[in-house]
N, C-alpha and C positions, 0 to 999 in steps of 0.2 A: 660386119654382121654384129648385132648387138644382142641376140638371144637365140634359143634354140629349143623348140618343143619336141618332146617325145612321147609317143602314145603306142600302146600295145593293142593289137586287134585280136580279142578272144573269141570272136564270132565265126572266123574262118571265111569271111566274105572278102579276102584280099586286102590289099594296102588301104591305108587311111589318108583322109584329105583334111586338109587345115582350111579354115575360112574365118574372116574377121565378121563377128556379129555385132559388136559395139565397139566404137573407137572415139575415144575422147581426145586424141591426138590429132584430129583433123587432117589425117593422111600422112602424119609424120612417120609413122611405122608401117613398113611394108612386109607383108608376110608371104612366103612361098609356100603355095598349095600343098605341095607334095613333101618338101622337106621340113616344113615347120620352122623355117629360119626366119628371123626378123632383121630387116635392114631400115637403115634411115633414109627418108626421102630429102631430107634438109638438116641442117644442124641443129644441135640442141643449145638451149640458153638457160642455164640454171636460174638466172635473175628474172626470166620470164615465167617459167614453169618449172616446178621441182618434181611433181608427180604425175604419172599417166596410169590409167586403169584401162585395160582392153578385155572384152569378152571374146574368147575364141571357141569356134565349133569345130569337133572332129567328128567325122563321119566315114563310113566305108561304103562299098558299092552296094551293100544291102540296105542302106539307108538308115543305119544305126547312127545316131547323134549324141554326142556328150558335149558339155560346155565346161570351159575352164576360165577363170580370172587370172589375167597377167598383170603384175604390178611392176612399173619401171619407176625407179627412183634415180633422179639425175644427181650426180655428184658435183660438187663445186670445184673449179679450178681457179687459179689466181689471175684472172683476166681482166680485172677492173683495177685501176689505180686509185689511191685516195684522192679526193677532190677538195679544194679550199672553196668556200663560198661565203664571202666575196674572197678574191685573190689577194686584196690589199686591205689592210686596216689601218686606222689612225685613231691614236687615243692620247689625251693628256694626263700626265701623272705629276703630283706635287713633288717637289724636291726632297721635302723632309718626309716623304712616305717611309714607313718602317720597312726594314729587310724581313722578307716573309710575305709582303702584301701581294696578293693576287688581284690582277685588275682587268683582265681581258680573257674571255673564253673564245677560242678559235673554233669555228664551225667547219669541220671536215666529215665528209662521208665517204664510205667505201661500200660498193654495191655486192662485194663478196660475202662470204659467210664464214663463222667461226675464226680460227687463227688467221685466215686470209683477210679479215676485216679488222682485225686487232691492230692498233696504232702504236707507233713509237715516234717520240718527237725530239727535235734537237735545234738549238740556234746555231746556225753555221757561218753567218757573216754579220758584221755591222756590230759586233759586241766585243771588241778586243779585250775589255776589262772585266768580262764575265759578269755583267751586271743583272743579267735576265736568264731565266730557265723557264721551260715549258713542262709542266707535270703531266702524269699519266692520263689526265682528264682533258688535256688540251688547253689548259688554263696558264697564261704567262704571268710569272710572278717575279718579284724583286729578290734577287740574291746578293746584292751589293747596294750600297748607299749611293744616292744620286746628289749632284751638285750642278745646278743650272749654269752658275758661273764658269765652270769647266767645260761641261758639254750640255748644250741645250736641246739637242735632238738626236735620237738614234734611229737608224734606219736597218732594221733587222731583217735578216732573211731566215725563215723557219723551214726546216725540213720535215716532212712526215713520211714514214714508210710503213707498209703493213708488215706482219710478222710470219708471213707464209714461209713454209718449208719445202725444199731446201732454201737456204738464205739466198742463194743466187737467183731465185725465182721471185724475189720480193720486189714490189713496185713502189716508186717514190714520187712525191709533188713537192713543190716548194711554194711558200706564201711570203708576202711581205708585210712587216708591221713597222709603222712609223711611231715611235713614242716621243711625245713633246713633253719636255720638262718644265712644268710650270714653276714660276718663282715664287718664294715666300721671303718674308722680310727678315733675313738672317745675316745681313751685313750692316754693320754701322758706317755711318759717313766717315771719311777721312780726309784731312786737310792736305792739299798739294801745293799751298802757297807758303812763302817764307813765314817763319814764326816770329822774326824780330826784324825791325827796321829802324832808321834813324831819320827824325824829322827836323828839319831847320826850325830855329825859334821864330824866324820871321815868315813861316808859311802862312799864306792868306787863310781867312777864315772860309770854310766850306770847301776847301780844295781838296781833291782826292789825293790821299796819300798811299793808298794800297787797295788792291782789289783782292779780297779774300776768295779762295776757291777751294772747293771740297768736291769729291766724287763719292758716289755710292755705287757699289758694283750690283745691285739689285735692279729690277726693271720696272717700268711703269710708275705708278705712285710710289712704290717701294723705293725707286731710285731717285726719286726727287728730294732735294735738300732744301732747308730753310734756314736763315742765318739770324741770329741775335746776340746781344751782348749780355754778358752775365755781370752781376754786381761783384766786383772784385774788392770792394772796399771792407 
């Protein structure tokens, strides 16, 4: 039972009877004629319809009729988890991005209402050095400096939960954020070949006496090296 009407008969014509005159619930509410009790014919869904208005007639055996409006307000329960859309994100971030830079907004919806739809975020995997955080608006931000030469990609697992009460009724979802760290030219080339060698005085002209080797930890064009001789005289 979801409601009960009470009516007083002041005309002396015996008991009163209830009837549904207008029903915007499409048969959702059932009314017992003699008792005025309301029952549900099917389940409620706050996300589909939040309010119902019924018009009820009350009459007695003498034909006397009165009308009353009955308002039903559906209360939300926490029956919808937060949902990531999409479930996986991929984004590139420059390795010299400043700490505090925010670079990705996560799209999460919760069909519930009020505190049942308020969200709390956390990075729960893939970030052992705590480089990333998600703020209260669902935006991923840097909270530590990046170094592509140390870690070139992060595969983060982000958890979001609603703030329903009590806490054990909260619903949770997870999403994946792949962060690709883009290179900047922040490493100078360094030589890996010997710095000194001995050459015999009878070495033929144009003979190869040494192969100079240098490496650059950057990538792409930033990691290509070019050799030249400086004028040491």
